[in-house]
C-alpha positions in Angstrom: -0.1 -31.1 41.7 0.6 -33.6 38.8 -1.4 -32.9 35.8 -2.2 -29.4 36.4 -1.7 -27.0 33.4 0.8 -24.4 34.0 0.9 -21.2 31.9 4.0 -19.3 31.7 4.3 -15.5 30.7 6.0 -16.8 27.4 3.2 -18.8 26.7 1.0 -15.8 26.9 3.3 -13.8 24.8 3.2 -16.5 22.3 -0.5 -16.3 22.1 -0.5 -12.8 21.7 2.1 -12.6 19.0 0.3 -15.2 17.1 -3.1 -13.3 17.5 -1.4 -10.1 16.2 0.1 -12.0 13.2 -3.2 -13.6 12.0 -4.9 -10.2 12.7 -2.3 -8.7 10.3 -2.8 -11.4 7.8 -6.7 -10.9 8.0 -6.2 -7.1 7.3 -4.0 -7.9 4.3 -6.3 -10.4 2.6 -9.7 -8.7 3.7 -11.9 -7.7 0.7 -9.5 -9.7 -1.8 -10.0 -13.1 -3.5 -7.4 -14.5 -1.2 -9.9 -14.3 1.7 -12.1 -16.6 -0.1 -9.5 -19.0 -0.8 -8.3 -19.1 2.8 -12.0 -19.9 3.9 -12.0 -22.7 1.2 -8.7 -24.2 2.4 -9.9 -24.1 6.0 -13.2 -25.9 5.2 -11.3 -28.7 3.4 -8.8 -29.0 6.5 -12.0 -29.1 8.8 -13.5 -31.8 6.6 -10.0 -33.8 6.6 -10.0 -33.7 10.4 -13.6 -35.1 10.6 -13.1 -38.0 8.0 -10.0 -38.8 10.0 -11.8 -38.7 13.3 -14.3 -41.3 11.6 -11.5 -43.5 10.3 -12.7 -43.0 6.7 -9.3 -44.1 5.3 -9.8 -43.6 1.5 -11.4 -40.1 1.8 -8.8 -39.2 4.6 -5.9 -40.4 2.3 -7.2 -38.4 -0.6 -7.6 -35.0 1.3 -4.4 -35.7 3.3 -2.5 -35.5 -0.1 -4.0 -32.3 -0.8 -3.2 -30.8 2.6 0.2 -32.1 2.3 1.2 -29.8 -0.6 -1.2 -27.2 0.9 1.7 -24.9 2.1 3.5 -25.1 -1.2 0.1 -24.2 -3.0 -0.6 -21.3 -0.4 2.8 -19.7 -1.1 2.1 -19.7 -5.0 -1.5 -18.6 -4.7 -0.7 -15.9 -2.1 2.5 -14.6 -3.5 1.1 -11.0 -3.9 -0.1 -10.9 -0.4 3.0 -12.2 1.1 5.1 -9.8 -1.0 2.7 -7.1 0.4 3.3 -8.2 4.0 7.0 -8.4 3.8 7.0 -5.0 2.1 4.8 -3.6 5.0 7.2 -4.8 7.6 10.2 -3.4 5.6 8.5 -0.1 5.1 7.3 0.3 8.7 8.8 3.5 9.9 10.1 2.1 13.4 11.8 -0.8 11.6 13.4 1.2 9.1 14.5 4.0 11.7 16.1 1.2 13.9 18.0 -0.4 11.0 18.7 2.7 8.7 22.5 3.4 8.2 21.7 7.0 7.5 20.6 7.5 11.1 23.7 5.9 12.5 25.8 8.6 10.5 23.3 11.4 10.3 24.1 14.5 12.4 21.7 17.1 11.0 17.9 17.5 10.8 15.7 15.2 8.7 15.1 16.6 5.2 11.9 18.5 5.0 9.6 19.2 1.9 9.1 22.6 0.3 5.9 24.3 1.3 5.8 26.1 -2.0 5.5 22.6 -3.8 2.7 21.9 -1.7 0.7 24.9 -3.0 1.7 24.1 -6.3 0.3 20.6 -6.1 -2.8 21.8 -4.4 -3.5 24.5 -7.3 -2.7 22.1 -9.9 -5.0 19.3 -8.4 -8.0 21.8 -8.2 -7.3 23.0 -11.7 -7.6 19.4 -12.9 -10.8 19.2 -10.7 -12.4 22.1 -12.4 -11.5 21.0 -15.9 -12.4 17.2 -15.1 -8.9 16.2 -16.1 -7.9 12.7 -14.7 -4.3 12.7 -12.9 -2.3 10.7 -10.5 0.8 12.3 -8.8 2.8 10.0 -6.4 5.1 11.6 -3.8 7.9 9.5 -2.7 9.3 9.6 1.0 11.6 6.9 2.3 10.8 4.5 -0.4 12.4 5.6 -3.7 10.3 3.7 -6.1 13.0 3.0 -8.6 11.1 0.1 -10.1 8.0 2.2 -10.9 10.3 5.1 -12.1 11.9 2.9 -14.7 8.7 2.1 -16.4 8.1 5.8 -17.3 9.8 8.5 -19.1 12.4 10.3 -17.1 12.0 14.1 -16.6 14.0 15.3 -13.7 12.5 18.8 -13.7 11.5 21.3 -11.0 7.9 21.0 -9.8 5.7 23.5 -11.7 2.0 23.7 -12.5 2.6 24.4 -16.3 4.5 21.1 -16.6 2.1 19.1 -14.7 -0.8 20.5 -16.9 1.2 19.6 -20.1 1.9 16.2 -18.8 -1.7 15.4 -18.0 -3.2 17.2 -21.0 -5.6 14.6 -22.6 -3.8 14.5 -26.0 -0.2 13.9 -24.8 1.2 10.4 -24.6 1.9 10.4 -20.8 -1.5 11.5 -19.4 -2.4 8.0 -18.7 0.3 7.2 -16.4 1.5 8.3 -13.2 3.9 11.3 -12.2 6.3 10.4 -9.6 7.9 13.2 -7.5 11.1 12.6 -5.4 13.4 15.1 -3.7 11.2 17.8 -4.7 11.5 17.2 -8.4 9.2 15.6 -11.0 11.5 12.5 -11.7 9.3 10.6 -14.3 5.9 10.8 -15.9 3.9 7.7 -17.7 4.7 5.4 -14.8 3.0 2.2 -14.5 1.9 1.5 -10.9 0.9 -1.9 -9.4 -3.0 -2.2 -8.9 -4.6 -2.9 -5.6 -6.6 -6.3 -5.3 -9.1 -4.9 -2.7 -12.8 -4.6 -3.7 -13.4 -0.9 -4.2 -16.3 1.4 -4.8 -17.5 1.2 -8.5 -17.0 5.0 -8.7 -13.3 4.5 -8.3 -11.4 3.6 -11.4 -7.8 2.3 -12.5 -6.2 5.7 -11.1 -7.7 5.1 -7.8 -6.7 1.4 -7.9 -3.4 2.2 -8.8 -3.0 4.8 -6.2 -4.1 2.6 -3.4 -1.9 -0.2 -4.9 1.4 1.7 -4.6 0.5 3.2 -1.3 -0.2 -0.5 0.0 3.3 -1.6 -0.8 5.3 1.7 0.1 5.1 4.7 2.3 4.4 7.1 -0.7 1.5 9.4 -1.0 -0.7 9.3 -4.0 -2.6 12.6 -5.3 -5.6 11.5 -7.4 -8.0 13.6 -9.5 -11.0 11.8 -10.9 -11.7 12.3 -14.7 -15.4 11.6 -14.2 -16.3 13.9 -11.3 -13.2 15.9 -10.8 -13.1 14.5 -7.0 -9.6 15.1 -5.4 -8.4 12.4 -3.2 -5.0 11.6 -1.3 -4.1 8.0 -0.6 -1.6 6.9 1.9 -1.0 3.4 3.5 -3.8 1.9 1.1 -6.4 4.0 2.6 -8.2 6.9 0.5 -9.2 10.3 1.7 -11.8 11.4 -1.0 -13.6 14.6 -1.7 -11.0 16.9 -0.4 -11.2 20.8 -0.5 -8.1 22.7 -1.0 -7.5 23.4 2.7 -8.0 19.9 3.6 -5.4 18.7 0.8 -2.9 21.4 1.9 -3.1 20.3 5.3 -2.6 16.7 4.7 0.4 17.4 2.4 1.9 19.7 5.0 1.4 17.2 7.6 3.1 14.3 5.8 5.6 16.1 3.6 6.8 19.4 5.3 6.4 18.8 8.8 6.2 14.9 9.3 6.4 13.9 12.9 9.4 12.1 14.0 7.5 9.3 15.6 4.8 9.0 13.0 4.6 5.7 11.3 2.9 4.9 7.8 -0.6 3.6 8.0 -1.0 -0.4 8.0 -2.1 -1.7 4.5 
């Protein structure tokens, strides 16, 4: 019948993919200043549509000029969110597993972490908890965090409780930065991490903001001890597990570092 609307399977797939994309963008900007900017831009666009429909030529022309440069303005304004979105795509486990050259030539098992280091990290974290010593320890997985490592002091030492206690002792110059662990070694200390733009609980300070920031952009884990209340937290994929006890912390570290599931993907930011 002429004029009858036909919907193909590809049309439904197109709608579904657009909906997924919009949802992921919403998750990225939710709770940030960028969300309010998007709402403001949408309202301006809505006004433009209305004034065009009413044939208000002068106002329509002025707003149209703003809309015309809107895409470029959005790219400039949202460059942190766009960068985080692209990093999320690049660090998604299924994508990296598909494109990784290591997987093509790898014949053995994936490298697993050392259970002894998990105990060391847990013991150290709860020593800091008892003494109200602020600390942030970032543990890499597939992302090597070269950029963040280069902001700190290179150490390249075996993980040990005395060394971590020395680094985070309040009178040392490195205690305010992050320790980064890679390949079961303390690679660097005093490292500077990117901060999240999310709105957080007022009880969480810069350490928590930095821990969420680094895990939003990478697949790393971040272990945080609050200097104010001694609370131990573990952050993954931009989400924070607060108020952990020792057994909960050990279980999470073992799950993610020692016996990671082959099909487990990092959490979405």
